[in-house]
C-alpha positions as CSV (number, residue, x, y, z in Angstrom):
1,M,-27.6,111.6,295.8
2,S,-28.5,111.2,299.5
3,E,-28.5,107.6,300.4
4,G,-32.0,106.2,300.4
5,I,-33.7,109.1,298.5
6,A,-34.6,107.9,295.0
7,A,-36.9,110.7,293.8
8,V,-38.0,114.3,294.6
9,V,-41.6,115.3,294.6
10,F,-42.8,118.9,294.2
11,D,-46.0,120.6,295.0
12,V,-47.1,123.2,292.5
13,G,-48.8,126.2,294.1
14,N,-46.4,128.5,296.0
15,V,-43.6,126.1,295.3
16,L,-43.2,126.2,291.5
17,I,-45.6,129.0,290.6
18,E,-47.2,131.5,292.9
19,W,-50.8,131.1,294.0
20,Q,-52.1,134.2,295.6
21,P,-55.8,134.8,294.6
22,E,-56.2,137.6,297.1
23,R,-53.4,139.5,295.5
24,F,-54.9,139.1,292.1
25,Y,-58.3,140.4,293.2
26,D,-56.8,143.3,295.1
27,A,-55.3,144.4,291.8
28,E,-58.5,143.8,289.8
29,I,-61.3,145.1,292.1
30,G,-59.5,146.7,295.1
31,E,-58.7,145.3,298.5
32,E,-61.9,146.5,300.1
33,A,-64.1,144.9,297.5
34,R,-62.0,141.7,297.6
35,R,-62.3,141.4,301.3
36,A,-66.1,141.8,301.1
37,M,-66.3,139.1,298.4
38,F,-64.1,136.6,300.2
39,E,-66.1,137.1,303.4
40,E,-69.4,136.4,301.6
41,V,-68.2,133.7,299.2
42,D,-65.9,130.8,300.1
43,L,-63.8,130.9,296.9
44,H,-61.2,128.6,298.3
45,A,-63.8,126.0,299.0
46,M,-65.0,126.5,295.4
47,N,-61.5,125.9,294.2
48,E,-61.2,122.7,296.3
49,R,-64.1,121.3,294.4
50,V,-62.2,121.8,291.1
51,D,-59.1,120.3,292.8
52,R,-61.1,117.2,293.7
53,G,-62.2,116.6,290.1
54,E,-65.4,118.7,289.4
55,A,-65.5,120.5,286.0
56,F,-63.7,123.8,286.2
57,R,-66.2,126.0,284.3
58,D,-69.3,124.3,285.8
59,V,-68.2,124.9,289.4
60,I,-67.2,128.6,288.8
61,E,-70.4,129.3,286.9
62,E,-72.5,127.7,289.6
63,V,-70.9,129.8,292.4
64,A,-71.2,132.9,290.3
65,A,-74.9,132.3,289.6
66,A,-75.5,131.8,293.3
67,N,-73.8,135.1,294.2
68,P,-75.0,137.6,291.6
69,D,-73.5,140.6,293.4
70,H,-70.1,139.2,292.8
71,A,-70.7,137.1,289.7
72,T,-68.4,139.1,287.3
73,A,-65.5,139.0,289.7
74,I,-66.0,135.3,290.5
75,M,-65.9,134.4,286.8
76,L,-62.4,135.9,286.7
77,W,-61.4,132.8,288.7
78,H,-62.1,130.9,285.5
79,D,-61.4,133.4,282.8
80,R,-58.1,134.7,284.3
81,W,-56.9,131.6,286.1
82,A,-53.5,131.9,284.3
83,D,-53.0,135.3,285.8
84,I,-54.0,134.1,289.3
85,A,-51.5,131.2,289.1
86,S,-48.5,133.3,288.4
87,P,-45.7,134.2,288.2
88,V,-43.3,131.3,288.0
89,I,-40.9,130.9,291.0
90,D,-37.7,130.9,288.9
91,R,-35.3,129.6,291.4
92,S,-37.5,126.6,292.3
93,V,-37.5,125.7,288.6
94,R,-33.7,126.1,288.5
95,L,-33.4,123.7,291.5
96,F,-35.7,121.2,289.7
97,R,-33.6,121.3,286.6
98,A,-30.4,121.0,288.6
99,L,-31.8,117.8,290.1
100,K,-32.8,116.5,286.7
101,R,-29.3,117.2,285.3
102,K,-28.0,114.9,288.1
103,G,-30.3,112.2,287.0
104,V,-32.7,112.5,290.0
105,P,-36.3,111.6,289.0
106,C,-38.6,114.5,289.8
107,H,-42.4,114.2,290.1
108,I,-45.4,116.5,290.9
109,L,-47.9,115.8,293.6
110,S,-50.5,118.7,293.7
111,N,-54.0,119.5,294.7
112,I,-55.1,120.9,291.3
113,G,-57.7,120.1,288.7
114,E,-56.9,118.4,285.4
115,E,-58.1,121.5,283.4
116,T,-56.3,124.0,285.5
117,F,-53.1,122.1,285.4
118,A,-53.4,122.0,281.6
119,I,-53.6,125.8,281.7
120,A,-50.5,126.0,283.9
121,A,-48.6,123.6,281.6
122,D,-49.5,125.7,278.5
123,N,-48.1,128.8,280.2
124,Y,-45.1,127.1,281.8
125,P,-43.6,124.4,279.5
126,F,-41.2,123.2,282.2
127,F,-44.0,121.1,283.7
128,E,-43.6,118.8,280.7
129,E,-40.1,118.0,282.0
130,F,-41.3,116.2,285.1
131,D,-41.1,112.4,285.1
132,R,-44.5,111.8,286.6
133,V,-47.4,114.0,287.5
134,F,-50.0,113.1,290.2
135,L,-53.0,115.5,290.3
136,S,-55.8,115.4,292.8
137,G,-58.5,116.2,290.2
138,P,-58.1,113.1,288.0
139,L,-57.2,110.9,291.0
140,R,-60.3,112.0,292.9
141,M,-58.2,112.2,296.1
142,A,-56.3,115.1,297.6
143,K,-53.6,116.0,300.1
144,P,-53.4,115.6,303.0
145,D,-55.4,112.4,302.7
146,G,-53.1,109.5,303.2
147,A,-54.5,107.7,300.2
148,I,-52.9,110.0,297.7
149,Y,-49.5,109.5,299.2
150,A,-50.0,105.7,299.2
151,H,-51.0,106.0,295.5
152,V,-47.8,107.8,294.7
153,E,-45.7,105.2,296.6
154,G,-47.4,102.4,294.7
155,E,-47.1,104.0,291.3
156,L,-43.4,104.8,291.8
157,G,-42.7,101.5,293.5
158,L,-41.0,103.4,296.3
159,A,-41.5,103.4,300.1
160,G,-41.9,106.7,301.8
161,E,-38.3,106.6,303.0
162,R,-37.1,106.8,299.4
163,L,-39.0,110.0,298.6
164,F,-38.2,113.7,299.3
165,F,-41.2,116.0,299.2
166,T,-41.6,119.8,299.4
167,D,-44.9,121.6,299.9
168,D,-46.0,124.9,301.3
169,R,-48.7,123.5,303.6
170,A,-47.8,122.1,307.0
171,D,-50.7,119.6,307.0
172,N,-49.5,118.1,303.7
173,I,-46.0,117.9,304.9
174,E,-47.0,116.3,308.2
175,M,-48.9,113.5,306.4
176,A,-46.0,112.8,304.2
177,A,-43.6,112.7,307.1
178,S,-45.9,110.3,309.0
179,R,-45.4,107.9,306.1
180,G,-41.6,108.2,306.3
181,W,-41.1,110.6,303.5
182,H,-38.2,113.1,303.7
183,T,-39.9,116.5,303.8
184,H,-39.4,120.2,303.6
185,L,-42.0,122.9,304.4
186,F,-41.5,125.3,301.5
187,N,-41.1,129.0,302.6
188,S,-38.7,130.2,299.9
189,P,-36.5,128.8,297.1
190,S,-33.4,129.6,299.2
191,G,-34.8,127.4,302.0
192,L,-35.4,124.5,299.6
193,A,-31.9,125.0,298.1
194,A,-30.4,124.7,301.6
195,K,-32.4,121.5,302.3
196,L,-31.5,119.9,299.1
197,V,-27.8,120.6,299.9
198,E,-28.3,119.3,303.4
199,E,-29.8,116.0,302.1
200,G,-26.9,115.6,299.7
201,L,-29.1,115.9,296.6
202,L,-27.3,118.9,295.3
203,T,-24.0,120.7,296.0
204,A,-24.0,124.3,297.1
205,E,-22.8,125.3,293.7
206,E,-25.5,123.3,292.0
207,A,-28.2,124.8,294.2
208,A,-27.0,128.4,293.8
């Protein structure tokens, strides 16, 4: 293991499972209708309310009721969430398991609601293999707020310099880096594999 790094922390969306709501809606209602809906309704802001701890169904139903022209499609965000949060990014999971085989503690730090993470865990049992899970919803704090990173450090008993973190959002990575965390902006599993090898956490063979 790379000297100093005591644990690896993974984001969920677009790191372990794909999160592309626009792609889902393009397939369900067509690109033109999807573009119109997303221009009229801030569905990502709706989702952020869930990520910060509001009740999943209540939030979606509220937004659907406020936008009757799009209500049926908006409710798909609740009723078909498992299809939106898919598929699994297989090589990322292989990298996670390779780290676990080497005895590296692996944790999750994700902006996601408690209910939605439970759906993901039901669909993808590998989530149960993580050592600790830190979710914005139950914690009522979210990346890139510094407080959630401080919470992880405190719970793990590790300074930032002992943690390696991968996330697909630059602002989340920047905050972690400002606290001394080793970081990798996730663009692809191959990029993460190369970084884990560079840090000495895995060999090239283990990361293949």
